[in-house]
N, C-alpha and C positions, 0 to 999 in steps of 0.2 A: 841887278839881281843875278842875271845869267852869268856875268863875269865873276861874281863872287863864288857861285857854284863851281865854275870851271877852275877857279883858283884853289878851292878846297879839294876838288878832285885831283888836281896835279900834286897838291901837297900830300894827299893820301898815297899816291903812286910813289912819290919820293920816299915816303916813310917805309913803304913795303920794300923798295929797292935797298934802302939802308939796312933793314933787318936782314934781307937776303945776303947782304955784303958782310955783315958782322957775324952772323951765326957760324958759317964755315970757317972764317978766319980766326974766330975765338975757340974753335975746336968743339963747339956745342953740337954740331952735326958733322957727319963725314962728308968732306968736300968731294969725294968720289961719287956721291949721290946727289949732292946739292952744292954746286960750285958757286963761288961768289958772284954777285950781280955784275961786277966789272968784267969777269970772264964771259958771262952770257952776252954782255954788250959788245965785247970784242968779236965774238963769233957772229953776232948779228951784223956787225959792220963788214965782216968778211963775206957774209951771205949776199950783201948788197952788190958786191962785185962779181958774183958768181952767175954766169948765164943760165946754168941749170936751175938755179933757184928761181929766176924770173920765168923760165919756161914752166916750171911746176906751179908757180903762182898763177900764171895765165890759165893753165889747165884746170886748177881748182876753181878759179873765178868763172870760167866758161861752163864748167859742170854745174856750179851753183846757180848761175844765171839761167841756164837752159831749164834746169829742173824747176826753179822758182817760176819762170814764165809759163811753163806748161801747167803747173799747179794753179797759178792765178787764173789763167784763161778757163781751165776746166772747172775750177771751184766756183768762180763767179757765174759762169754759164749754167752749171748744174744747180747751184744754189738759187739763182733767179727763177729758173723753171720750176724746180721742186717747191720752192717757197710760195710761188704764185698759184699753185694748184693744191688746195687743201687735201684732196683725196690722194694725190701723189705724195704729199708730205707725210700723211699718215701711213701710206703703203711702204715708204722707204725708211721710216723712223727707226724701226727695229734693226734693219740691215746696217744703217749708219752707226747706230750705237754699238752694234756687234763688231764692226770692222775698225772703228776709230781707235779703240784702246790697244789694238794689236801693234806691238812695236815693230818698226821697220827692220830692225836688226834681226828679227825672227825670219825675215824673208831672205837673209843672206845666203843660206844653202841653196835656195831655189834659184836666185839670180846668178849665183856662181855656176850652177849646173847649166843654165841656159846661155849666159853671156860670158862666163869666165871672168877674167880681170879687165875686160874692156870697159870703156866709159859708160856703156849702156847699163851696166850693173848699178853704178852710182846713180844714174838718171832714174831708174825704177825706184830705188830706195828714197831718193830725194822727193820725187813726185808723190809717192805714197804718203810720206810723212807730212809734207807741206800741204797736200790737198785738203786734209781734214781741217787744218787751221783756217783755211779760207772758206771752205764749204759751210762749216758750222756758223761762222760769223755772218756770212751772207744770208743764211737761213734766219738768223736772229734779226738781221737788218730788214729783210722783207716782211717778217712778222710784225715789225715795229711800225710799218706804214699805217697811217691813219685811214681806217676803212671809210670814214665819212668823206674825207678829201678824195679818195679814189672813186667812190661811188658818185660823188658830185661831178667829177671830171667825166666819168662815163655818161652821166645823164646829159651833159652839155655836148656830147658828141666828140670828145677828145679821142684821137687815135691811140692805139696801144703804144706806139712809139712815143707820142707826146706824153702819155701818162708815165711811161718808164723814165723819160728824160726829166720831167718837171716834178714828179711826185715820188716815184720809187727811188731814183738815183740819189736825190738829196738826203733822203732818210737812210738809205743803205750805205752811203759813201763812208761815214765814220766807221761802220762795221767792216767794210771792205778794206780800209786802210789799216785797221787793227789786225785783220787777218793777214795782210801783207807783212806787217811788222813781225808778227809771230812766225809766219811761214818763212820769212827771210832768215831768221835765226835758226829755225829748225832745219832748213835746207842746208845751211852751212855746216851744222853739226853732222848731218847725215853724209854730206859730201866728204868731209874729213874722215868720218868713220869708215866709209867705203874704201877710201884710199889707204887707210891704215890697216884695215882688216883684210880686205880683198886684194889689195895691191894695185888698185886703179891709179894710173899716173897722176901725180899732184903733190901737194905739200904733205898730205897724210902719209904718202908712200915714203917721202924723204924722212919724215919723223920715224917711221918704222925702221928704215935702213940705218939711220943714225943711232937709234936705240939699240938695235941688234949688234952694231959694230962697236958699242961702248963709247961713242962720241957724245958724252953727257952734256958738255956745254953747247954743242951744236943742237942737240935735241931740245934743250931748253930754249935756245934762240929761235928755233922753228916754232915751238909752242907759243912763244911771245908773238911771233908774226901772225899766227892764227888768231890769237887774242886781239891783236890790233885790227885785223880784218873784221872780227866780230864787232868791235867798237865802231868801226867805220860803217858797217852794214846797219847797225842800230841807229847811228846818227843820221844816215841817209834816210831811213824810214821815218824818223822823227821829223826831219826837215820836210819831207814830202807831206807828212800830216799837217804841219804848220802852214805849208803853202796852199794846199787844197782845202783845208778846213779853217781858214782864217776867220770865216764867218760863224763857226760853230762855237757854242759856249764853252766847251771843254778846252778849246785852244785859246779863246779870248781871255780865259782866266789866267793863262800862263804869261800873257803879255803884261809887263809892269805898267801901272797907271802913270 
C-alpha cells in the first residue's frame, strides 16, 4: 500500500516536471520567467558542487533546528503547566487567543530594529510562530486526560511524576507529536522568510540574491531545494509519529493488515 502511494507520488512529480519542460519550449510561457525543467535540474546539479550552497544549507538547518527546539521545550513545558491548572488556563486563555493569530512576519520591523540581519532575528520569528503550534496542541492533550484515571492515581498515592509519566504523557503524546509536525513546517517557512526578507544568512538569502541578479534557473533550483527540505522535514515528523505512536489507533490504522 505504502509503495503504491510512493509510486503515484513520483509519477505526479514526473508529470509536473514534464509540464514545466514543455510549456517554455513550446512558447506557451516566457522562458525568461519559467525556464524548462531541464535547466532547473542543471542548475541544481551545479549547486551540489558549490561550497557556498552547502554552507547556506547548514545555516538554514541550524536556524530551523534551534528555533524548533526552543519552541518545543517552551511549548510543552508551558502547555503542561497551564493545562494542569484550570484557573491558570482560564486566566491565560484570552491572552493566548489574542497573541496566536498575530503573524510572525508582523514582527519583522521589530526584530530588525533589535538584531538587524543576524541569525537571532530569524530565531525570534521561528520561535514565535512555532510555539503556538505546540502550546495549543499540548493544552488539548492535557485537557483530554481522563479525570477519573488521574483522580484514581492520586487516591492510590501516586507521585506527581508517576502520574505525569503513566497517565498524562500517553494521552498528550499524540497531541505533542502533532504539534511537532506542524511546528516543524512552520519553523522552516519562517526561517526561509527571515533569510529572504531580512537577509539572514541561509538558503533564503541565496534565493533573494539569485532573484535580484536575474539568475532565474538558479532561483528555481534553490526553491526546489527548499521544497525538498520541506518534504524531508514532513517525512521525518511522520516517521517519528509512527515510531513513538505504534500503539495508538491512529497509527495502527495506517499499517496494512
